[in-house]
C-alpha positions as CSV (number, residue, x, y, z in Angstrom):
1,X,0.0,0.0,0.0
2,X,2.9,2.3,0.8
3,X,4.3,1.9,-2.7
4,X,0.9,2.5,-4.3
5,X,0.5,5.8,-2.4
6,X,4.0,6.9,-3.4
7,X,3.1,6.1,-7.0
8,X,-0.1,8.0,-6.8
9,X,1.6,11.0,-5.3
10,X,4.2,10.9,-8.0
11,X,1.6,10.9,-10.7
12,X,-0.1,13.9,-9.2
13,X,3.2,15.7,-8.9
14,X,4.0,15.0,-12.5
15,X,0.7,16.4,-13.7
16,X,1.3,19.5,-11.5
17,X,4.8,20.4,-12.8
18,X,3.8,19.8,-16.4
19,X,0.9,22.3,-15.9
20,X,3.5,24.7,-14.5
21,X,5.3,24.5,-17.9
22,X,8.1,21.9,-17.3
23,X,8.6,19.9,-20.5
24,X,7.2,16.4,-20.2
25,X,10.6,14.7,-20.9
26,X,12.3,16.4,-18.0
27,X,9.2,16.2,-15.7
28,X,8.8,12.5,-16.3
29,X,12.5,11.8,-15.8
30,X,12.7,13.9,-12.6
31,X,9.7,12.4,-10.9
32,X,10.6,8.9,-12.1
33,X,14.1,9.0,-10.7
34,X,13.0,10.5,-7.4
35,X,10.2,7.8,-7.2
36,X,12.6,5.0,-8.0
37,X,14.9,6.2,-5.2
38,X,12.1,6.4,-2.7
39,X,10.7,3.0,-3.5
40,X,13.7,1.0,-4.6
41,X,16.7,2.7,-3.1
42,X,19.9,3.9,-4.6
43,X,20.9,0.6,-6.2
44,X,17.7,0.2,-8.2
45,X,17.8,3.9,-9.2
46,X,21.4,3.7,-10.5
47,X,20.6,0.4,-12.3
48,X,17.8,2.2,-14.3
49,X,20.0,5.3,-14.7
50,X,22.8,3.2,-16.2
51,X,20.8,1.0,-18.5
52,X,17.4,2.6,-19.4
53,X,18.6,5.6,-21.5
54,X,20.4,3.3,-23.9
55,X,18.2,0.2,-23.7
56,X,15.0,2.1,-24.2
57,X,16.2,3.9,-27.4
58,X,18.3,1.2,-28.9
59,X,15.3,-0.6,-30.2
60,X,14.7,-1.4,-33.9
61,X,11.1,-0.4,-33.6
62,X,12.2,3.2,-33.0
63,X,13.7,3.5,-36.4
64,X,10.2,4.2,-37.7
65,X,10.3,7.6,-35.9
66,X,13.0,9.4,-37.9
67,X,11.9,8.0,-41.2
68,X,8.2,9.1,-40.9
69,X,9.3,12.4,-39.5
70,X,11.6,12.9,-42.4
71,X,8.8,12.0,-44.8
72,X,6.6,14.6,-43.1
73,X,9.3,17.3,-43.6
74,X,9.6,16.5,-47.3
75,X,5.8,16.7,-47.6
76,X,5.7,20.0,-45.7
77,X,8.4,21.6,-47.9
78,X,7.2,19.9,-51.1
79,X,3.8,21.8,-51.0
80,X,1.7,18.6,-51.2
81,X,-1.0,20.0,-49.0
82,X,-1.5,22.9,-51.4
83,X,-1.9,20.5,-54.3
84,X,-4.5,18.4,-52.5
85,X,-6.4,21.6,-51.6
86,X,-6.3,22.9,-55.2
87,X,-7.7,19.6,-56.5
88,X,-10.4,19.5,-53.8
89,X,-11.4,23.0,-54.5
90,X,-12.0,22.3,-58.2
91,X,-14.1,19.1,-57.5
92,X,-16.2,20.5,-54.6
93,X,-16.9,24.0,-55.8
94,X,-20.6,23.2,-56.5
95,X,-21.3,22.0,-52.9
96,X,-22.4,24.3,-50.1
97,X,-19.3,25.2,-48.2
98,X,-17.1,23.6,-51.0
99,X,-13.9,25.3,-50.0
100,X,-14.3,24.2,-46.4
101,X,-14.9,20.6,-47.5
102,X,-11.8,21.0,-49.8
103,X,-9.9,22.0,-46.7
104,X,-11.0,18.9,-44.9
105,X,-9.9,16.7,-47.9
106,X,-6.6,18.6,-48.1
107,X,-6.0,17.9,-44.4
108,X,-6.8,14.2,-45.0
109,X,-4.5,14.0,-48.0
110,X,-1.7,15.8,-46.3
111,X,-2.2,13.5,-43.3
112,X,-1.5,10.6,-45.5
113,X,2.0,11.7,-46.0
114,X,2.7,13.9,-43.0
115,X,1.6,12.5,-39.7
116,X,2.0,15.8,-37.7
117,X,-1.1,17.8,-37.1
118,X,0.7,20.9,-36.0
119,X,2.5,21.1,-39.3
120,X,-0.8,20.5,-41.1
121,X,-2.4,23.4,-39.2
122,X,0.4,25.7,-40.2
123,X,0.5,24.7,-43.9
124,X,-3.3,24.6,-44.4
125,X,-3.8,27.8,-42.4
126,X,-1.5,29.7,-44.8
127,X,-3.2,28.2,-47.9
128,X,-6.9,27.8,-47.1
129,X,-7.9,30.6,-44.8
130,X,-7.0,33.5,-47.2
131,X,-8.9,31.7,-50.1
132,X,-12.0,31.2,-48.0
133,X,-11.9,34.7,-46.6
134,X,-11.5,36.1,-50.1
135,X,-14.9,34.6,-51.0
136,X,-16.6,35.8,-47.9
137,X,-16.5,32.7,-45.8
138,X,-17.3,33.1,-42.1
139,X,-14.0,33.5,-40.2
140,X,-15.0,30.9,-37.5
141,X,-15.9,28.3,-40.2
142,X,-12.7,28.9,-42.1
143,X,-10.4,28.8,-39.0
144,X,-12.4,25.9,-37.4
145,X,-12.1,23.8,-40.6
146,X,-8.3,24.2,-40.7
147,X,-7.7,23.5,-37.0
148,X,-10.0,20.5,-37.1
149,X,-9.0,18.9,-40.4
150,X,-5.3,19.0,-39.4
151,X,-6.1,16.4,-36.7
152,X,-6.7,13.9,-39.5
153,X,-2.9,13.7,-39.6
154,X,-3.1,11.9,-36.3
155,X,-5.6,9.3,-37.6
156,X,-4.8,8.7,-41.2
157,X,-1.5,6.8,-41.5
158,X,1.4,7.4,-41.1
159,X,0.6,8.8,-37.7
160,X,3.1,10.0,-35.2
161,X,0.7,9.4,-32.3
162,X,0.2,5.8,-33.4
163,X,4.0,5.3,-33.5
164,X,4.2,6.5,-29.9
165,X,1.2,4.3,-28.9
166,X,2.9,1.3,-30.6
167,X,6.1,1.9,-28.7
168,X,4.4,2.0,-25.3
169,X,2.1,-0.9,-25.9
170,X,4.2,-3.1,-28.1
171,X,1.4,-3.5,-30.6
172,X,1.8,-4.0,-34.3
173,X,2.4,-0.6,-35.9
174,X,1.4,-1.9,-39.3
175,X,-2.0,-2.9,-38.0
176,X,-2.4,0.4,-36.2
177,X,-1.6,2.3,-39.4
178,X,-4.1,0.2,-41.4
179,X,-6.7,0.5,-38.7
180,X,-6.7,4.2,-38.9
181,X,-7.8,4.3,-42.6
182,X,-11.5,3.7,-42.4
183,X,-12.0,5.8,-39.2
184,X,-10.2,8.6,-40.9
185,X,-12.4,8.4,-43.9
186,X,-15.5,8.2,-41.6
187,X,-14.4,11.5,-39.9
188,X,-13.9,13.2,-43.3
189,X,-17.4,12.1,-44.3
190,X,-19.0,13.3,-41.1
191,X,-17.1,16.6,-41.3
192,X,-18.3,17.1,-44.8
193,X,-21.9,16.3,-44.1
194,X,-21.9,18.7,-41.1
195,X,-20.5,21.5,-43.3
196,X,-23.0,21.0,-46.1
197,X,-25.8,20.9,-43.5
198,X,-24.7,24.0,-41.7
199,X,-24.1,26.0,-44.9
200,X,-27.4,24.9,-46.4
201,X,-29.3,26.1,-43.3
202,X,-27.2,29.3,-43.1
203,X,-25.9,30.3,-46.6
204,X,-24.2,33.4,-45.0
205,X,-21.5,31.1,-43.6
206,X,-20.1,30.3,-47.0
207,X,-21.2,32.1,-50.2
208,X,-21.3,30.1,-53.3
209,X,-18.4,30.4,-55.8
210,X,-19.2,32.8,-58.6
211,X,-17.7,30.9,-61.5
212,X,-18.8,27.3,-62.3
213,X,-16.0,24.8,-62.8
214,X,-15.9,22.7,-65.9
215,X,-15.3,18.9,-65.8
216,X,-12.2,19.5,-67.9
217,X,-10.8,21.7,-65.2
218,X,-11.7,19.2,-62.5
219,X,-9.9,16.4,-64.2
220,X,-7.0,18.7,-65.1
221,X,-6.6,19.6,-61.4
222,X,-5.8,16.0,-60.5
223,X,-2.2,16.7,-61.6
224,X,-1.8,18.7,-58.3
225,X,-2.6,15.7,-56.1
226,X,-0.8,12.8,-57.7
227,X,2.3,13.1,-55.5
228,X,0.2,12.5,-52.4
229,X,-1.6,9.6,-54.0
230,X,1.7,8.0,-55.1
231,X,3.4,8.4,-51.6
232,X,0.3,7.0,-49.8
233,X,0.1,4.1,-52.3
234,X,3.8,3.3,-51.7
235,X,3.4,3.3,-47.9
236,X,0.0,1.8,-47.3
237,X,0.1,-0.5,-50.3
238,X,3.5,-1.8,-49.2
239,X,2.4,-2.4,-45.6
240,X,-1.0,-3.9,-46.5
241,X,0.4,-6.4,-49.1
242,X,3.3,-7.3,-46.9
243,X,5.9,-6.0,-49.4
244,X,7.3,-3.7,-46.8
245,X,7.6,-3.7,-43.0
246,X,6.4,-0.5,-41.4
247,X,10.0,0.7,-41.1
248,X,10.8,-0.1,-44.7
249,X,7.6,1.6,-45.8
250,X,8.7,4.8,-44.0
251,X,12.1,4.7,-45.8
252,X,10.4,4.0,-49.2
253,X,7.9,6.9,-48.6
254,X,10.7,9.3,-47.6
255,X,12.7,8.3,-50.6
256,X,9.7,8.7,-52.9
257,X,9.0,12.2,-51.4
258,X,12.7,13.1,-51.9
259,X,12.8,12.2,-55.6
260,X,9.4,14.0,-56.2
261,X,10.8,17.3,-54.9
262,X,14.3,16.8,-56.2
263,X,13.9,19.4,-59.0
264,X,13.2,22.2,-56.6
265,X,15.4,21.0,-53.7
266,X,18.4,23.2,-53.0
267,X,21.2,22.5,-50.6
268,X,19.8,25.0,-48.1
269,X,16.3,23.4,-48.2
270,X,17.8,19.9,-47.8
271,X,19.8,21.1,-44.8
272,X,16.8,22.7,-43.2
273,X,14.7,19.6,-43.8
274,X,17.3,17.2,-42.3
275,X,17.9,19.6,-39.3
276,X,14.2,19.9,-38.5
277,X,13.7,16.1,-38.8
278,X,16.6,15.5,-36.4
279,X,15.3,18.1,-33.8
280,X,11.8,16.6,-33.9
281,X,13.2,13.0,-33.6
282,X,15.4,13.9,-30.6
283,X,12.5,15.7,-28.9
284,X,10.2,12.6,-29.2
285,X,13.0,10.3,-28.0
286,X,13.7,12.5,-25.0
287,X,10.0,12.3,-24.1
288,X,10.1,8.5,-24.4
289,X,13.2,8.1,-22.2
290,X,11.8,10.5,-19.6
291,X,8.4,8.8,-19.5
292,X,10.1,5.4,-19.4
293,X,11.8,6.4,-16.1
294,X,8.4,7.3,-14.8
295,X,6.9,4.1,-16.2
296,X,9.5,2.0,-14.3
297,X,8.6,4.0,-11.1
298,X,4.9,3.3,-11.7
299,X,5.6,-0.4,-12.2
300,X,7.5,-0.7,-9.0
301,X,4.7,1.2,-7.2
302,X,2.1,-1.2,-8.7
303,X,-0.2,1.7,-9.7
304,X,-1.2,0.1,-13.1
305,X,-2.0,-3.2,-11.5
306,X,-4.0,-1.7,-8.6
307,X,-5.9,0.6,-10.9
308,X,-6.6,-2.2,-13.4
309,X,-7.8,-4.6,-10.6
310,X,-10.0,-1.9,-9.1
311,X,-11.6,-0.8,-12.4
312,X,-12.2,-4.3,-13.7
313,X,-13.7,-5.3,-10.3
314,X,-16.3,-2.6,-10.3
315,X,-19.9,-3.9,-10.5
316,X,-20.5,-1.9,-13.7
317,X,-20.4,-2.7,-17.4
318,X,-17.0,-2.4,-19.2
319,X,-18.7,0.1,-21.5
320,X,-19.2,2.5,-18.6
321,X,-15.6,2.2,-17.5
322,X,-14.5,2.8,-21.1
323,X,-16.7,5.9,-21.3
324,X,-15.1,7.2,-18.1
325,X,-11.6,6.7,-19.6
326,X,-12.6,8.6,-22.7
327,X,-14.1,11.4,-20.6
328,X,-10.7,11.5,-18.8
329,X,-9.0,11.9,-22.1
330,X,-11.3,14.7,-23.0
331,X,-10.4,16.4,-19.7
332,X,-6.6,15.9,-20.2
333,X,-6.9,17.3,-23.7
334,X,-7.8,20.7,-22.2
335,X,-4.3,20.9,-20.7
336,X,-1.8,18.6,-22.4
337,X,-0.5,18.1,-25.9
338,X,-1.3,14.8,-27.7
339,X,2.0,13.0,-27.3
340,X,2.0,13.9,-23.5
341,X,-1.5,12.4,-23.2
342,X,-0.5,9.1,-24.9
343,X,2.8,8.9,-22.9
344,X,1.1,9.7,-19.6
345,X,-2.1,7.6,-19.8
346,X,-1.2,4.4,-21.7
347,X,1.1,2.9,-19.1
348,X,-1.7,3.2,-16.5
349,X,-4.8,2.6,-18.6
350,X,-3.7,0.1,-21.2
351,X,-3.7,-2.9,-18.8
352,X,-7.2,-2.0,-17.7
353,X,-8.5,-1.8,-21.3
354,X,-7.0,-5.2,-22.2
355,X,-8.4,-6.7,-19.0
356,X,-11.8,-5.5,-19.9
357,X,-11.6,-7.4,-23.1
358,X,-11.2,-4.6,-25.6
359,X,-9.0,-5.0,-28.6
360,X,-5.7,-3.1,-28.2
361,X,-5.5,-2.1,-31.8
362,X,-9.1,-0.7,-31.6
363,X,-8.3,1.2,-28.4
364,X,-5.2,2.7,-30.2
365,X,-7.6,4.2,-32.8
366,X,-10.0,5.4,-30.1
367,X,-7.3,7.0,-27.9
368,X,-5.7,8.7,-30.9
369,X,-9.2,10.1,-31.8
370,X,-9.6,11.5,-28.3
371,X,-6.2,13.1,-28.5
372,X,-7.4,14.7,-31.8
373,X,-10.2,16.2,-29.8
374,X,-7.8,17.5,-27.2
375,X,-5.7,19.2,-29.9
376,X,-8.7,21.6,-30.6
377,X,-10.2,21.8,-27.1
378,X,-9.8,25.0,-25.1
379,X,-8.0,26.3,-23.1
380,X,-4.9,24.6,-24.7
381,X,-6.0,23.5,-28.1
382,X,-2.6,23.5,-29.7
383,X,-3.9,23.5,-33.3
384,X,-6.1,26.6,-32.5
385,X,-3.0,28.5,-31.4
386,X,-1.1,27.5,-34.5
387,X,-4.0,28.8,-36.7
388,X,-4.1,32.0,-34.7
389,X,-0.4,32.4,-35.4
390,X,-0.8,32.1,-39.2
391,X,-4.1,34.2,-39.2
392,X,-3.4,36.7,-36.4
393,X,-6.4,38.9,-37.3
394,X,-8.8,36.0,-36.3
395,X,-9.3,36.0,-32.6
396,X,-8.8,32.9,-30.5
397,X,-12.5,33.2,-29.4
398,X,-13.6,33.0,-33.0
399,X,-11.3,30.0,-33.7
400,X,-12.6,28.1,-30.6
401,X,-16.1,28.9,-31.6
402,X,-15.4,27.5,-35.1
403,X,-14.1,24.2,-33.8
404,X,-17.0,23.4,-31.5
405,X,-19.1,21.7,-34.3
406,X,-16.0,19.7,-35.3
407,X,-15.4,18.6,-31.7
408,X,-19.0,17.3,-31.5
409,X,-18.5,15.4,-34.8
410,X,-15.3,13.8,-33.4
411,X,-17.3,12.7,-30.4
412,X,-20.0,11.2,-32.6
413,X,-17.3,9.4,-34.5
414,X,-16.0,8.0,-31.3
415,X,-19.5,6.7,-30.4
416,X,-19.8,5.1,-33.8
417,X,-16.4,3.4,-33.4
418,X,-17.5,2.1,-30.0
419,X,-20.8,0.8,-31.4
420,X,-19.1,-0.7,-34.5
421,X,-15.5,-1.6,-33.7
422,X,-15.1,-3.5,-37.0
423,X,-14.8,-0.2,-38.7
424,X,-11.3,0.0,-37.3
425,X,-10.6,-3.7,-37.2
426,X,-11.9,-4.8,-40.6
427,X,-8.7,-4.0,-42.6
428,X,-6.2,-5.2,-39.9
429,X,-8.0,-8.6,-39.7
430,X,-7.5,-9.1,-43.5
431,X,-3.7,-8.7,-42.9
432,X,-3.6,-12.0,-40.9
433,X,-1.8,-12.6,-37.6
C-alpha cells in the first residue's frame, strides 16, 4: 500500500509540474528518478539510470520515428497540402461550403504523407484561410475547418501518435496504421456532411463560388494531387500487401518524397529539412526516455496493477468504464498536448483496457481520436493557437467557436467506433496474424 501511495503522489506531482510548464521529458525523468529512489533505493535507481537511456532507445522499432518524421518534412516543404487543396477546390466548388470541405480533404490528403497535425495546421492555415476569406466565408468556419482537419494527420497513416502508442504498448504498428484508414475516412465524411448541412441552413456562412468549374478543369486539377496519392500508395500498399515492413515503408515513402521534390530541392532546403527532422526526432525520443523512467517507477509502485484490478472489479459494465476513460482523455486534452497524453495515460490505462476485453488495436484508434479532440479543445487546443499564429487577425475566441461543431462530430465518430469496432478492425483482420 505504501508503494501505491507513493506512485499516486508521483503521478499527481508529475501532472502539476507539467501544468507549470516543465517539458514532459524532464518532468517524467525527474519524478521517475525520485520515485525510483524512494521505493527501490539507490541501487535500483542507479541500475535504471545506467541502463534505461540506452536500452529504451536502442530498439529497432524506434527506427520508424526518424523515417516518418523525415517523410513529413519532405511533404511539408514539397507543398503537397496545397496540391491536395487545389484539387479538392475544383471538384467540390458546387457543394455548399465547398472550400471548407476541400480544406478537410486537403487535411486528410496531407495527413496521408505527413503525420503531424501541428505542421498540417500551419500549412493549411496559410493556404486555405486566405482563399475562404477572399470569397466571404465566415471566419469561424474557415479557422475551425483548418484547425480540425489538421487532426486527421493523427488518424490517417502514417501517424506520429500511433507510433508512440505502438512503442508504449508493443502493438503491431502496421496494423495500427491500417486500422486508422476507415475511421479517418469516416471522420472526413462526417465533417463534410456537417459543413454541407450548416451552410445549407445558413448560406451566409459560405457564399457560393461565382464561376462554375468545368469537368475538364476538374480532371486537369488531378495533376496537383498525384504526388500525395503516389506516396500514400507506396506506404499503405506496401504495408498492406506485406511487401514492406512499417520501417521499410517509411524509408520508401521518404525516398519517394525526396525524388518527387528533387527538382526544386536546394542544398539549403535539404539542410533545413534534415535539421528539422533531427530536432523533432530527438524531442520525441527524449519524451520517451523521460516517461520510461516514470513508467518504471509506476511499475514498482504497482499503480497500473492496482488501478486495473480496481476498475475491472467494479460492478458496472465495461462500456461505462471505457466511457469514463474517454471522458478522462477529454479532460486531459484541455491541458496537455497529444504526445504527452499518450505517454502519460497508456502505461496506466492500457492494462485496464486489455483486462476489460477490448482490442488493443481498436483502443489505439479510439485513444488517438480522443487526442485529436484534445488538440482543438480549449484552453490549450494547440492547433487553435497555430491557426491563430498564421491568421493573427482572427481571434482565439472565433477559432474556438469555429471548432466546437467539429469537436461534436469527433465525439459522434467515437460513439460510432465504439458501437461498430469493426470499422477500425476490418482491414487489420485481413492482414492476418
